[in-house]
N, C-alpha and C positions, 0 to 999 in steps of 0.2 A: 342225259348229260347236257343237252343244249340249255343255255341260260341258267346254269347252276354253277356252284363253286368248282365243280369238276371241269368246267369249260376252261379254267385257267391252266390246266395241266400241260397241254402242248406248248403254250407260250412260255410258261415258267421253266419247263424241262429244257426247251430249246435255248433259252437264255443262259441257264446254268451250264449246259454242255458247251456252249460257245466260249464261256469264260474259262471252263476247266480244260477243254481239249484244244482250244484255239483253232479248231477245224470247222469253219462256218458251214461248208457244204454238208459235212457229216451231221452236224447238229441240226441244220434245217431239215435234212432228209429224215432223221429220226423223229423230229417234231411232226413232219407230214405223215409219216407212217402211223405214229401213235394217234394223232388226231383223226386220221381216216378210219382206223379201227374203232375208235370211240364212237364215231358217227354211224358206223355200220354194225354196232353190237358185236365187235370182235369176230366178224364173219370174214374169213380170209379172201374168198372170191369177191364178195361185194367191196371189201376194202381195196383190193387191187384194181377193181373196176373204177372205184371212186378216184384213186390216185391217177389213173390214166385219164379220167375225165378232167381232173384238175389241170393236168398238163396240156391236154388237147385244147381245152377252152381258152388257153392263153393265145392260141393261134386261130381257132375256129370256134365261134359261139353262135348257137341257134342257127346253124346251117350257113353262116356267113363268116367271112374273114374278120378276125378281131383287129381291125385296121389300126386302132390306137396303139396296141401293144407292138404290132408289127412295125409301125412307123418308128416307135421309140427304139426297138431293138436294131432296126436298120440304121437309125441315126448313130447308135453306138459303133456299129461297124464302119460307117462312113467317117466318124470321128477318128477311129483307129487308122483308117487308110489315109486320111488327111495328115495325121501326125506322122505316119510313115513317110509320106511324100515330103513333108517339111523337113524331116530328119535327113532323108536321102539326098535332098537338094542342097543340104548344108545350111538351110535357112535358120535352123535352131542354133547351130554353132555360130553363125554370123551374128545373130541377135545376142547370143551370150557374150561375144567379144565386144559388141557395142555397149551392152549393159555394164560390162566391167568398167568401161570408160566413163559412162554417165552415172551409174550407181556405184559409188566408191566404197560403200560400207556394207557389212552384213546386215546391219539394222535397216539400211535402205532397201536391200533385197527383200527383207521381211515385210516392209511397208507396202511393197508393190502389190502382192495378192490381197492384202487387207483393204487397201484403198480401192482396187479394182472390184473387190467383192461388194463394196458399198455403192460404187458407181453403176454396176450392172444389176439393176433392181427389177428388171422386167419379169424374169422367171427364175426359179431356183435351179431347175435342171440346166438351163442355159448358162446361168451364173457359174454353177459348179464346174461344168466342163470347159467353158470358154476361159475362165480365169486360170484354170490349171494349165491349159495349153500356152497361154501367154506368159505366165509367171514361171513355169517350170525351168526353162533354160537359165533364167537368172538365179533362182534359188539353188539350182544344181551347181552353178558356178561358184556360189558362195558357201557350198557345203551345208545347206540347210536341209535337214532330213525331210523325206517325203511325208512322214507322219505329221511333222509340224506344218508343212504346206497344206495337207489335207485338213488339219484343224483350222487354219486360217480360212480356207474355202468354205468348209461346213458351217463355221460359226459366223460367217457374214452372209451366206447365200439365203438361207431360210429366214434369219432374223430381219434382214433388210427388206426381203420380199413381203413378209407378213405385215409390215407397217407401211407399205407403199400402196396407195389407192390405185395407182397406174401400174398394175402388175396382174399376172394371172391369179395369184393368191388373193390380192386385194379385191379384184372384181368378184371372185367367188364368195368371199366373206361378206362383201357389201350386199350381194344378192341374198345371202342367207339371213343377214341382219334385217333386211327389209321385210322378209316374211315373218320373222320373230316379232318385230315391232307391230306388224299388222295383227298377228295372232293374239297378242297381248293388249291390243287396243291402245298402244302408246303413240301419241301423235305430237309429242313435244319437239321431235326432230326427225329429219329424213335419214335414210340409211347411210348416205355418204357423210352427212354431218355427224352421225353417230360414230361412224368408223374413225373420223378425224379426232373426235373427242376421246375415243378409246385408246389412241396411240400412246399417250403418256402413262397409261395404267398398264402397259405391257412391260412389266418390270424385268422379266427374264431377258427379253430381247436387248434392252439397253445395258443390262448387266453383262450379257455375253459379248456384246460389241465393245464395251469398255475394256473387258478382260483381254480381248484380242490385242488391243493396243498396249495394255499394261505388260503383256507377255513380251512384246517387242521392246519396249523402253526399259523394263525392269529385268528382262531376261528370266522370266518365270518358267523354268523347265521343271514340271512337277511329275513325280512318279516315273512311269515308263518313258515319258517324253524325254526325261533327262538322259536315259540310256541311249535313245535314238539320236539325240543331238550330239552327245559325246562321241558316239561311234562315227557319226558323219564328219565331225571335226577332226578326229584322230586318224581315221582310216580312209575317209572319202567314201565309205559305204553308206549310201543314202537310204537304203531300205533294209529290212530284216532279211538276211540271206536265207532264212529257213522258210519263208513264205512266198506264195505266188504273188507277183506284182503285175497288175494290168497296166498296159501302156509301155512296157519296156521291150526293146527290140534285141534280138540275139546277135551273136558275134558274126554271123554271115552277112550282116547288113553293113554296107559301105556308104559313108557320107561323101557327097561331092565336095571337092576341094575348093570350088569357086562359088560357093553359095553367097547369096545376098540377103540382107534383112527383108527385102521384098518377098522372098520365098517363104517367109513366115508371116509377115504382116498382111500380105494380100489375101491368102487363104482365110486367115482369121477375119479380115474385113469382109470377105465374101460370106463367111459364116454368120457374122453379125447382121450384115445388110439383108441377106437372104432370109434369115429367121424373122427379123423385125418386119420386113416387107410382107412375108407370108402371114405373120400374126395379124397385121393390119388388114390385109386382104380378106383372110378368112373371118376376121371379126366383123368387117363391114358386110360381108356376104351373109353371115348368120344373124345379123341384127335386124330385128323387125321394128319399124317405127323410127323415131329420131335417132340419128347416128351421131354420137359424140365419143370422145376418147375413152371414157369409162365404159360405155356400151361396147365399144370395139374390143377392149380387153376382157370384158365379161363374156363375150361370145366367141373369142378366138379359139382356134384349134391348135393347141400348143404342140402336140406330137407331130402333126403333119408339117407344121411350121419348122420344127427342128429338123425334120427329114429334108425339107426343101433347102434349108440353110446348110445342112451337111452335104447335100448333093452339090450345091454351088461351091462349097469349099473344096470338095474332091476334084471337081472339074477345073477349078482355078489352080489348085496345087499341081494337078496332073499336067496341065498345059504348060505351066512354068517349068516343071521338071523336064518335060519332053523337049523344051526349047534350049536346055542347057547343053553347051558343047562339051566334048570330051567323054572319057569313059565313065559309065555309071551303071548301077544295078538295073536289071530289067524291070519293066513295069509290073509283070506278073508277080515277081518276088516282092515288090513293094506292096502290092495289094495283099498278098498272102501274109506278109509280116504284120501289116496293119490289122487284118482280121484276127490273126492269132493273138495279138496284143490285147484285144478286147474280150476274148473268150472267158477268162476268169470272172470278169464283171458280168457277162451275160449269164453264166451259170448261176451266180449268186442271185441275180435279179429274178430269174425264172423261178428258182426255189423260193425266194422271198414272196413272190406273187402267189405261189401255191400254198405256203403256210398262212399267208394272209387270208386266202379263200377259206382254208380250214377254220381259222379263228373266227371268221365271219359266220360260217355255218354253225359253229358251236355257240354263237351269240355271246362271246366273251365280253364285248363292249356293252351289250344290252344288260348283261348280268351286273357289271360294275355300275352302270347307270341306275339300275333298279335299286341296288344297295344304297346308292347316293340319295335317291329320291326318298327312301324309307327312313333315312337317318334323321334324328331329331337335332337340327342344326341351329346353333346360335348364329344369328345373322352377322355378328361381328367377325365370325370365322368363315363366312361363306366364300369370300374370294380365295382364301388360303386353301380350303378343302377342294374347291373347284380346280385350283392350280395343281394340287397333288393328284387328284383323280384323273384329270386330263393327261397329266404327265405319265402316269402308270398305264393308262389306256393306249397312248401313243407308243410307249415303250413296248408293250406286249403285242400290239397290232402292227407296228411299223408304219403307220400312216397318220400324218397330221390332218390331211383332208378328211379321212374317215372319222377321226376324233372330232373335228369341227362339226361334221354332219350329225353326230350323235349328241355331243355335249353342249353345243351352242343353244339348241332349242330347250334342253333340260335346264341349263343355267339361267336362260332368259325366263323360263316359266317359274322357277323357284324364286328368283329375285323379284319378279313381278308380284308374286303372291305374298312374300315375306316383307320385302322392303324395295319398292320401285326405284328408289334413288340408287340402289346397288346394281341395277341391271347392266349398265355399261361397264363398271369395274368387273362384274361377274363374267361378262362376255370377254373382256380383255384377259382375264385369268385363264379362260379356256384356250385362247390363242397362245398365251405364254406357256402354259403347261404342255400344250401339244408340241410346240417347238422344242421344249426341254426333253420330252420323251423321245421325240424324233432324233435328237442329238445323241441319245443314249442307246438307241435301238440298232442292233446289227442287221435287222431286216428292213430298215428304212431305205426307201429308194434314194432319197437325198443323200443319206450317209454312204450308200454304195457308190453313187455317182461322184461324190466328193473324193473318195479314195481312188476312183477311176481317173478323175481329172488330174489328181496329184500324182498318179502312178505309184500309189502306196498300197501296201498289203492291207486288205480290208479290216481284218481283225485287229491289226496294229493300230489302225486309225480309231477304231471304236474304243479300244482300251486306253489309248493316250488322250482321247478327248473327254473321257468320263470325269476325271478330276476337275477339269475346267467347267464342264457343265454342272457338276455338283456345287462348285463355288458360286456360280451364277444363280443356281436354284436356291441355295441357302440365303443369299442376299435378297432374291426376289420374294422368298417366303417371309422374311422380316418385313419387307415392304408391304406385302398383302395383309400381314397382321396389323401394321400401323394404319393401313387404309381402312380396315374394318373397324378399328377402334376410334379413328378420328373422322372418318368420312371425307378426308382430304385425298387428293390425288398427287399433287406436286411434292408435298413434304415427304411422303413415303418414297417417291421416286428418288429424291435427293438422298434419303437415308439408304436406299438400295445401292446407289452409286458410291456412297461413302463407305458402306460395308465392303464393297468390292475393292475399293482403293486401300482400305485398311488391311484386308486380307492379303492383297498383293504386296504391300509394303512389308508386312510381317513375314511372308514367304521369302521375299527378296533378302530381308535382313538375316533370316535363318540360313538360307543357302549361301549367302556371302560369308557368314562366319564359319560355315563348314568348309568352304573352299579355302579360306585363309589358313585353317588348321591343316 
């Protein structure tokens, strides 16, 4: 089964079940079971042993603690506790009141997460969770659905991080590009220069970012998003009442009546400062040779940095809460409520890691890459096909980075052999397709963390983001066709953006005419 067309079964089955049942844990679980039995020849005992192994290796691998996963899971719990303290202290309520005075329109409230998503470009995980914590009190106050907030977060976090050289993604990609250029004996430019030159050919990213702002200024509520926004405005119900929502607190939780904005801002500031400081420290510590900003971010330990930042935020929020006078909820209750708020996201993330391991062992990505290698490709369609294959691979595996690791060397090798001038556009198409697939995948960790940061039901976020990702992908596909035919980079980029604007205006006109009727 490994490395054959049958290796697609768990991924495709899981995706279909998610869309049909809207129960992501059930769908992931069935995908894990089917994949495990495929790997063990439908042996019940061996299949169960494999499933236990997949679960246990998340925490312990090769006789040692899997610290990367443990730090990330711990960070999620710390984030939940921080949120609980900020809520209990009345900081979120105070910030909401302040925001109402400063941000006077619903459009302004929508702009807040979009702009913050672009400003915070260091890491997609950090972006997704930090933007949600800062923006949620404001978007809640203006009755913006959590699904819309999750869309703003997800469609700015990965896109801005993947084109930033000073980021965890950028550093990883630059390192990979360097080895590809060396392997194919390309010495026209260095890895960093190549990365900078690739940025304008990442058409999906620019299409997705432009679409975010079009949805704000043209009120583009498409498909299921329309339902969520209408319910939020009409009833004040910001989430789907039928789904689990990470980050929400129950009715037992009481907010302090004398909260200050500092009770929200200072913990967020501690989170930012602690994370960035830890990223710089671990980056310097792990760098051999010359130390510069790029080397620091290439060698930083993101997960432990997030953990340290989260710990700093909890301590800050806890100290501020303890110093508040008057009656308030007990600290143990605050801790427990914060932990409970994160459990749905933790469950999904653990299951997503397990299905990702199954898909890796089935060599699904290798099968897709092999089919791509063997295809007789017209060089003019090379960027488009790479974009599509990378998108499907990221969709089925739930990982942009995994897709980068598989597809970047393949795309570089094919372009170097067929048309060396196409190597940078081909590599850009891999990055673009990977982010597109990541946006569509219910098992993507970035998608999971975006819904967590927004406090949205996960499957609602996936389904409401799909139409927007599809529009950006269509526009990007047109751009890659033009790139292959003309050999130009900037003209196809302008064409991509023009297509997004035209589609946006068309949708706006259609929805406006329907509303008037």
